[in-house]
C-alpha positions as CSV (number, residue, x, y, z in Angstrom):
1,D,2.6,-5.6,47.5
2,L,3.1,-5.7,43.7
3,E,5.7,-4.0,41.5
4,V,5.5,-2.7,37.9
5,G,6.9,-5.4,35.7
6,Q,6.2,-8.3,38.2
7,V,4.9,-11.5,36.7
8,V,1.6,-12.8,38.3
9,E,-0.5,-15.7,37.6
10,V,-4.2,-14.8,37.2
11,K,-7.5,-16.4,36.7
12,M,-9.5,-14.8,33.8
13,G,-12.9,-13.4,35.1
14,E,-15.7,-11.3,33.8
15,V,-15.6,-10.1,30.1
16,L,-16.1,-6.1,29.9
17,E,-16.3,-4.1,26.8
18,V,-12.9,-2.5,27.3
19,G,-11.1,-5.7,28.7
20,Q,-11.2,-8.6,31.1
21,R,-11.2,-8.7,34.8
22,C,-8.3,-10.8,36.2
23,H,-8.3,-12.3,39.7
24,I,-5.1,-12.5,41.7
25,G,-5.5,-14.8,44.6
26,D,-8.8,-14.5,46.5
27,Q,-9.0,-10.9,47.3
28,L,-7.0,-8.8,44.5
29,T,-8.6,-8.0,41.0
30,G,-7.0,-6.4,38.2
31,M,-8.0,-5.5,34.6
32,L,-6.4,-6.7,31.3
33,P,-7.1,-4.1,28.6
34,W,-7.9,-5.7,25.1
35,E,-4.9,-3.5,23.7
36,E,-2.5,-5.2,26.2
37,A,-3.7,-8.8,25.9
38,K,-1.0,-10.1,23.5
39,D,1.5,-8.9,20.8
40,G,-0.5,-8.0,17.9
41,F,-4.3,-7.9,17.9
42,L,-6.5,-10.2,19.9
43,L,-9.4,-11.5,17.8
44,E,-11.2,-13.6,20.5
45,K,-11.6,-12.8,24.2
46,L,-9.7,-15.1,26.7
47,E,-11.8,-18.0,28.1
48,V,-13.4,-17.2,31.5
49,G,-11.8,-19.5,34.2
50,S,-8.7,-20.1,32.3
51,T,-5.2,-19.1,33.9
52,A,-2.6,-17.0,32.4
53,K,0.8,-15.2,33.3
54,L,0.7,-11.6,32.9
55,R,2.9,-8.6,34.1
56,V,1.9,-5.6,36.1
57,L,1.7,-2.6,33.7
58,A,0.6,0.2,36.1
59,K,-0.8,0.8,39.5
60,N,-3.2,3.1,41.1
61,L,-4.4,5.0,38.0
62,G,-7.4,7.3,38.2
63,N,-9.9,4.8,36.6
64,V,-8.2,1.5,37.4
65,S,-6.2,0.4,40.4
66,L,-4.3,-2.3,38.7
67,L,-3.4,-2.7,34.9
68,L,-2.0,-5.8,33.5
69,T,-0.4,-6.6,30.2
70,G,0.3,-9.8,28.1
71,R,2.6,-8.0,25.7
72,S,6.4,-8.5,25.6
73,G,9.0,-5.7,25.4
74,P,9.2,-2.5,27.4
75,L,6.5,-1.5,29.7
76,A,6.7,2.3,29.1
77,R,3.7,3.8,27.6
78,P,2.6,7.3,26.7
79,P,0.5,9.0,29.4
80,E,-2.3,9.4,27.0
81,V,-2.2,5.7,26.2
82,L,-2.4,4.7,29.9
83,K,-5.3,7.2,30.3
84,A,-7.2,5.6,27.4
85,L,-6.8,2.0,28.6
86,G,-9.8,1.0,30.5
87,T,-11.9,4.0,29.6
88,P,-15.2,3.3,27.7
89,L,-15.1,3.0,24.1
90,P,-16.5,5.8,21.7
91,N,-20.1,4.8,20.9
92,G,-19.6,5.6,17.1
93,K,-23.0,7.2,16.9
94,E,-22.1,10.7,17.0
95,R,-22.8,12.5,13.8
96,L,-19.7,14.1,12.2
97,D,-19.0,16.6,9.3
98,V,-17.4,14.2,7.0
99,S,-17.9,16.1,3.8
100,A,-14.2,17.0,3.4
101,F,-13.4,13.2,2.9
102,A,-15.8,13.1,-0.2
103,A,-12.7,14.1,-2.5
104,A,-10.5,11.4,-1.2
105,E,-13.2,8.8,-1.8
106,A,-13.9,10.0,-5.2
107,A,-10.3,9.8,-6.0
108,G,-9.9,6.4,-4.3
109,E,-7.1,7.9,-2.3
110,E,-5.4,6.1,0.6
111,L,-5.4,8.0,3.8
112,E,-3.1,7.5,6.9
113,A,-4.9,6.4,10.0
114,E,-3.5,5.7,13.6
115,I,-4.7,2.9,15.9
116,V,-6.3,4.3,19.1
117,R,-8.3,1.4,20.4
118,M,-8.4,-2.4,19.8
119,V,-11.6,-4.6,20.4
120,P,-11.8,-8.4,20.0
121,A,-15.0,-10.3,19.1
122,L,-17.5,-9.7,21.9
123,V,-21.0,-10.1,22.9
124,V,-21.8,-7.3,25.4
125,R,-25.1,-6.5,27.3
126,A,-26.4,-3.4,25.8
127,Q,-29.4,-1.1,27.0
128,K,-32.0,-0.8,24.4
129,Q,-35.7,0.3,24.8
130,K,-35.2,-0.3,28.6
131,R,-34.4,-4.0,28.2
132,L,-31.0,-5.6,28.3
133,R,-30.1,-7.4,25.1
134,N,-27.0,-9.2,23.7
135,R,-25.1,-6.9,21.2
136,P,-22.6,-8.7,19.0
137,I,-19.3,-6.9,18.3
138,S,-16.9,-8.1,15.6
139,P,-13.2,-7.6,16.1
140,R,-12.3,-4.0,15.1
141,L,-9.8,-1.3,15.3
142,I,-10.8,2.3,16.4
143,L,-8.6,4.5,14.1
144,A,-8.1,8.3,14.1
145,L,-8.0,10.1,10.8
146,T,-7.1,13.6,10.1
147,D,-9.9,15.8,8.5
148,P,-8.5,17.2,5.3
149,G,-10.4,20.5,5.9
150,S,-10.3,21.3,9.6
151,R,-7.2,19.1,10.4
152,K,-9.1,17.8,13.4
153,K,-9.0,14.1,14.5
154,I,-12.0,12.0,13.5
155,L,-12.6,8.5,14.9
156,S,-14.0,5.6,13.0
157,K,-13.8,1.8,13.1
158,L,-12.1,-0.7,10.9
159,E,-13.7,-4.1,11.1
160,V,-11.6,-7.3,10.7
161,Q,-13.6,-8.3,7.5
162,F,-12.1,-5.0,5.7
163,F,-8.5,-5.9,6.6
164,T,-6.3,-7.0,3.8
165,A,-5.0,-10.6,4.0
166,D,-1.4,-9.4,4.6
167,F,-2.3,-7.2,7.4
168,F,-4.5,-9.8,8.9
169,A,-1.4,-12.1,9.0
170,E,0.9,-9.3,10.3
171,C,-1.3,-8.3,13.2
172,Q,-1.7,-11.8,14.7
173,N,1.7,-11.7,16.6
174,N,3.4,-8.5,15.5
175,A,4.3,-6.5,18.6
176,D,4.3,-3.3,16.5
177,V,0.5,-3.5,16.0
178,K,-0.6,-1.5,19.0
179,I,-2.0,1.8,20.0
180,G,-0.2,4.4,17.9
181,Y,0.5,1.9,14.9
182,K,-0.1,3.7,11.5
183,L,-1.7,2.2,8.5
184,K,-3.3,3.1,5.2
185,V,-7.1,2.9,4.7
186,R,-9.7,4.0,2.1
187,V,-12.8,5.9,3.0
188,K,-16.4,5.8,2.1
189,V,-18.6,8.8,3.3
190,L,-21.9,7.8,4.9
191,E,-23.6,11.2,4.7
192,N,-27.0,10.0,6.1
193,R,-25.2,8.9,9.2
194,G,-22.5,11.5,9.4
195,Q,-19.9,8.7,9.7
196,L,-17.1,7.1,7.8
197,A,-16.9,3.4,6.5
198,L,-13.3,2.2,6.4
199,A,-11.5,-0.6,4.4
200,M,-7.8,-1.4,3.7
201,Y,-8.6,-2.4,0.0
202,G,-10.4,-0.7,-2.9
203,P,-13.1,-1.8,-5.1
204,D,-10.9,-2.9,-7.9
205,D,-8.5,-4.8,-5.6
206,D,-8.3,-8.7,-6.0
207,Y,-9.1,-9.2,-2.3
208,N,-9.1,-12.6,-0.8
209,P,-10.4,-12.5,2.9
210,S,-8.2,-14.0,5.5
211,G,-10.8,-16.8,6.3
212,W,-11.7,-15.3,9.7
213,Q,-15.2,-14.6,8.5
214,R,-15.8,-18.1,7.4
215,K,-14.3,-19.6,10.5
216,K,-16.1,-17.2,12.8
217,A,-19.6,-17.8,11.0
218,D,-19.1,-21.6,11.4
219,N,-18.0,-21.1,15.1
220,D,-20.9,-18.7,15.8
221,E,-23.4,-21.1,14.2
222,A,-22.0,-24.0,16.3
223,Q,-21.8,-21.8,19.5
224,E,-25.4,-20.6,18.9
225,E,-26.8,-24.2,18.3
226,Q,-24.9,-25.3,21.6
227,E,-26.4,-22.2,23.5
228,Q,-29.9,-22.8,22.2
229,A,-29.8,-26.6,22.9
230,P,-30.9,-26.2,26.6
231,V,-33.5,-23.8,25.6
232,K,-34.8,-26.0,22.8
233,R,-34.9,-29.1,25.2
234,E,-36.9,-27.0,27.7
235,R,-39.3,-25.6,25.1
236,E,-39.9,-29.3,23.7
237,A,-40.5,-30.7,27.3
238,K,-42.9,-27.8,28.0
239,R,-44.6,-28.5,24.8
240,A,-44.8,-32.2,25.7
241,I,-46.3,-31.3,29.1
242,E,-48.9,-29.1,27.6
243,T,-49.7,-31.6,24.9
244,A,-50.2,-34.3,27.5
245,A,-52.4,-32.0,29.6
246,F,-54.4,-31.0,26.6
247,Q,-54.9,-34.7,25.5
248,K,-55.8,-35.6,29.1
249,D,-58.4,-32.7,29.1
250,T,-59.7,-33.7,25.7
251,K,-60.1,-37.3,26.8
252,K,-62.1,-36.4,29.9
253,Q,-64.3,-34.0,27.8
254,R,-64.8,-36.7,25.3
255,E,-65.7,-39.2,28.0
256,K,-68.1,-36.8,29.7
257,V,-69.8,-36.2,26.3
258,E,-70.0,-39.9,25.5
259,A,-71.5,-40.5,28.9
260,K,-74.3,-37.9,28.4
261,A,-75.1,-39.3,24.9
262,Q,-75.3,-42.8,26.4
263,E,-77.5,-41.6,29.2
264,K,-79.8,-39.9,26.6
265,Q,-80.0,-42.9,24.5
266,E,-80.9,-45.1,27.5
267,E,-83.6,-42.6,28.4
268,E,-85.0,-42.7,25.0
269,E,-85.0,-46.5,24.8
270,T,-86.8,-46.6,28.2
271,L,-89.5,-44.2,27.1
272,A,-89.8,-46.1,23.7
273,E,-90.4,-49.3,25.7
274,E,-93.0,-47.6,27.9
275,D,-94.9,-46.3,24.8
276,A,-94.6,-49.8,23.2
277,K,-96.5,-51.5,26.1
278,P,-100.3,-52.0,25.6
279,K,-102.5,-49.5,27.3
280,S,-105.8,-50.0,28.9
281,K,-108.8,-47.7,28.1
282,M,-108.2,-45.7,31.2
283,Q,-104.5,-45.2,30.5
284,K,-102.9,-42.8,28.0
285,S,-99.6,-42.9,26.4
286,R,-97.0,-40.1,27.0
287,K,-97.6,-38.9,23.3
288,Q,-101.3,-38.6,23.8
289,E,-100.8,-36.8,27.1
290,E,-98.5,-34.3,25.4
291,E,-100.9,-33.8,22.6
292,E,-103.8,-33.1,25.0
293,E,-101.7,-30.7,27.0
294,T,-100.7,-28.8,23.8
295,E,-104.3,-28.7,22.6
296,K,-105.4,-27.3,26.0
297,E,-102.9,-24.5,25.8
298,V,-102.9,-23.6,22.1
299,V,-106.6,-24.1,21.0
300,P,-108.2,-21.7,23.7
301,A,-105.6,-19.0,23.1
302,R,-106.1,-19.1,19.4
303,E,-109.8,-19.1,19.7
304,A,-109.7,-16.2,22.1
305,K,-107.6,-14.2,19.8
306,D,-109.5,-14.8,16.6
307,G,-113.1,-15.0,18.2
308,L,-113.7,-18.2,16.4
309,K,-116.4,-19.4,18.9
310,K,-118.6,-16.4,18.5
311,Q,-117.9,-15.8,14.6
312,P,-117.9,-18.9,12.6
313,S,-115.6,-19.2,9.7
314,L,-118.6,-19.8,7.2
315,R,-121.1,-17.1,6.3
316,D,-124.1,-19.1,7.0
317,G,-125.4,-16.9,9.8
318,A,-124.9,-19.7,12.5
319,Q,-124.1,-18.5,15.9
320,D,-123.3,-21.8,17.8
321,R,-122.4,-25.3,16.7
322,P,-124.7,-28.2,17.6
323,A,-123.2,-31.2,19.5
324,W,-123.5,-33.3,16.4
325,I,-121.1,-31.0,14.5
326,E,-118.7,-31.3,17.5
327,E,-119.0,-35.1,17.2
328,S,-118.6,-34.9,13.4
329,A,-115.4,-32.8,13.7
330,R,-113.8,-35.3,16.2
331,E,-114.4,-38.1,13.8
332,L,-112.8,-36.0,10.8
333,K,-109.6,-35.9,13.0
334,K,-109.0,-39.6,12.6
335,G,-108.5,-39.4,8.9
336,V,-110.4,-37.7,6.1
337,K,-110.2,-37.4,2.3
338,V,-111.6,-34.7,0.0
339,D,-114.2,-37.0,-1.3
340,D,-115.6,-37.4,2.1
341,L,-116.5,-33.7,2.4
342,E,-119.6,-32.0,1.1
343,V,-120.0,-28.4,0.2
344,G,-121.4,-26.5,3.2
345,Q,-120.1,-29.0,5.7
346,V,-118.7,-27.6,9.0
347,V,-115.2,-28.9,9.7
348,E,-112.7,-28.2,12.5
349,V,-109.4,-27.1,11.4
350,K,-106.0,-26.5,12.7
351,M,-104.5,-23.1,11.5
352,G,-101.3,-23.6,9.7
353,E,-98.8,-21.6,7.4
354,V,-99.7,-18.0,6.7
355,L,-99.6,-17.3,3.0
356,E,-99.9,-14.2,1.0
357,V,-103.4,-14.8,-0.1
358,G,-104.7,-16.7,2.9
359,Q,-103.8,-19.2,5.6
360,R,-103.4,-23.2,5.3
361,C,-105.9,-25.2,7.4
362,H,-105.2,-28.8,8.5
363,I,-108.2,-31.1,8.7
364,G,-107.3,-34.3,10.6
365,D,-103.6,-35.6,9.9
366,Q,-103.6,-35.9,6.1
367,L,-106.0,-33.3,4.5
368,T,-105.2,-29.6,4.2
369,G,-107.3,-26.8,2.8
370,M,-106.9,-23.0,2.4
371,L,-108.9,-20.1,4.0
372,P,-108.8,-17.0,1.8
373,W,-108.5,-13.7,3.8
374,E,-111.7,-12.6,2.2
375,E,-113.5,-15.5,3.7
376,A,-112.0,-15.5,7.2
377,K,-114.9,-13.8,8.9
378,D,-118.0,-11.5,8.5
């Protein structure tokens, strides 16, 4: 139903790498190439959801069914230009033989270049390491230069920060700045990448950038902060929830530990009270019972191992200890001093620390002697 040159009102839609979708009514969709967005060079993409009045540039092309334009003036375009509009941009990663440009670089010579594509500032989704990531693209022109050696066309990019201030002002609304426009650039050969770096000014030029970089940097920073705000709020809320959960778990754990400590303390206090109560002759304290149980388990095992019952520790030829010696030994347990003992007296000891020259022997609770290894047994 549309005719070439007809003005239509569109709603701006999805941003593509080569242009922007435009919705005409509810069913028809066209495409606005970046090169046709306005007179001159479009630096920033059009806002998604905004409306604009555009003209029909072409219909039923091989790659696009409907092309629109925001430029003024005649609609005639060379066939190669129409064919290029809407086709993918060159990736710029192909290694080229750029050695022939070294002489021009050394001489600081300005070379003529022709605009073949125009790209505003974008953030596109790029495939990298099997994951989609944001890939920022600054405003740039794709230029074609003639190789001085082979005379072939070589494509390279000229980014907006390498425009001169005069050209930056010129390309804002100048309808002549379009595909096919010619300009002068200087080259720098990037041998390791097989590419050219382009600029419109030389190293000795007094260049004052247009201010787009500073404005763009401020806008990018503000936009990034605005985009990150929901993520930041979500992260802070998640951290607050995790902190509250951690504090809750920590509080429960602390209460559990404190309850166990309180229970243990109460148990110890109860046992201490029981031990403090006066005992009858027939009753024994818990400590006495524990000591007797330990004595029953340890002493027989030690005596069976060392053979102390059959082989006394003194070389007096005695085979068995009389009852009075047993009684004397029990009395000594209550408390004894060195002055209370006589040479040759039989004492019952509790074997203690092992030394290099012998073994300590505990007599009662306070006195300690030493049994040399040479005197341990016959």
